[in-house]
C-alpha positions in Angstrom: 0.0 0.0 0.0 1.3 3.4 -0.9 1.4 6.3 1.6 -1.2 8.3 -0.3 -3.4 5.2 -0.5 -3.0 4.3 3.2 -3.6 7.9 4.4 -6.7 8.4 2.1 -8.2 5.0 3.2 -7.7 5.5 7.0 -8.9 9.2 6.8 -12.3 7.9 5.6 -12.8 6.0 8.9 -14.7 7.9 11.7 -12.8 10.1 14.2 -9.4 9.4 12.6 -6.3 11.6 12.4 -3.2 10.8 10.5 0.2 12.0 11.7 3.7 11.4 10.6 6.0 10.5 13.4 9.0 8.3 14.3 10.8 7.7 11.1 8.3 9.7 9.1 5.8 6.8 9.2 2.1 7.4 8.5 0.3 6.8 11.8 -3.5 6.4 12.0 -5.2 7.3 15.3 -8.7 7.0 16.5 -9.0 9.7 19.1 -5.5 9.7 20.5 -5.0 5.9 20.2 -3.0 4.3 17.4 -4.7 1.6 15.5 -2.6 1.3 12.3 0.5 2.6 10.6 2.4 2.4 7.4 6.0 1.7 8.0 7.6 3.1 4.9 10.8 1.2 5.3 10.3 -1.7 4.6 6.8 -0.8 3.3 4.5 -2.7 5.7 1.1 -2.0 7.1 1.1 -2.5 10.9 -2.2 -2.9 12.7 -3.8 -4.3 15.8 -5.6 -7.6 15.4 -7.6 -10.0 17.5 -5.7 -12.7 19.4 -7.0 -15.4 17.0 -6.1 -13.3 13.9 -2.6 -12.7 15.4 -2.0 -16.4 15.7 -3.3 -17.2 12.2 -1.7 -14.3 10.4 1.8 -14.7 11.9 1.8 -18.2 10.4 1.5 -16.8 6.9 4.5 -15.7 4.8 5.0 -12.0 4.6 3.3 -11.3 7.9 5.2 -11.1 11.2 4.7 -9.8 14.7 5.1 -6.1 14.5 8.3 -5.0 16.2 7.7 -3.2 19.5 3.9 -3.7 19.1 3.7 -7.5 19.0 3.1 -7.8 22.7 -0.1 -5.8 22.2 -1.3 -8.0 19.3 0.0 -6.1 16.3 1.1 -7.6 13.0 3.3 -6.2 10.2 1.9 -7.1 6.8 4.3 -6.8 3.9 3.5 -6.5 0.2 4.8 -10.0 -0.1 2.0 -11.5 2.0 -0.8 -13.5 0.3 -3.4 -11.0 1.5 -5.2 -8.9 -1.1 -5.5 -5.1 -0.7 -9.1 -5.5 0.3 -8.2 -8.0 3.0 -5.5 -5.7 4.4 -8.0 -2.9 4.4 -10.5 -5.1 6.3 -7.9 -5.8 9.0 -7.2 -2.0 9.3 -11.0 -1.4 9.7 -11.1 -4.1 12.3 -8.1 -2.5 14.1 -10.1 0.8 14.2 -13.0 -1.1 15.8 -10.9 -3.0 18.3 -9.2 0.2 19.5 -12.5 2.2 19.6 -14.1 -0.7 21.6 -11.5 -0.2 24.3 -12.5 3.4 24.8 -15.1 4.4 27.4 -18.6 4.9 26.2 -18.2 8.5 27.0 -15.1 8.9 24.9 -16.7 7.1 22.0 -19.7 9.3 22.2 -17.5 12.4 22.3 -15.8 11.2 19.1 -19.1 10.5 17.4 -18.4 6.7 17.5 -21.4 5.7 19.6 -23.3 4.7 16.4 -20.6 2.2 15.4 -21.3 -1.5 15.6 -18.3 -2.4 17.8 -17.3 -6.1 17.4 -16.6 -8.1 20.5 -13.0 -8.8 21.3 -11.5 -12.4 21.4 
């Protein structure tokens, strides 16, 4: 995924901001919480996933536990993974929902996320 493509996609999700930080990576936040990022070098999409998805995805080629974030259930998906662009986008949307679900109802309401169907966590 390219930087413009990643930033445009995540910006369409509710209550999202995109900042460039660390090594000039594109970091997507819902409220003030990170849910995904584009690591420009080596060109991976990192995102929070469920426990079950973490176990399954990290068995696939081109997908690894995300450095520094793995203990929190993040994966790094390279362009060499077997996932399609639509599948990567679906995991990013799920990451947005996982992080939003961890927020208090009050915070979700303040961010205009109270209407979202928040999926249960594993």
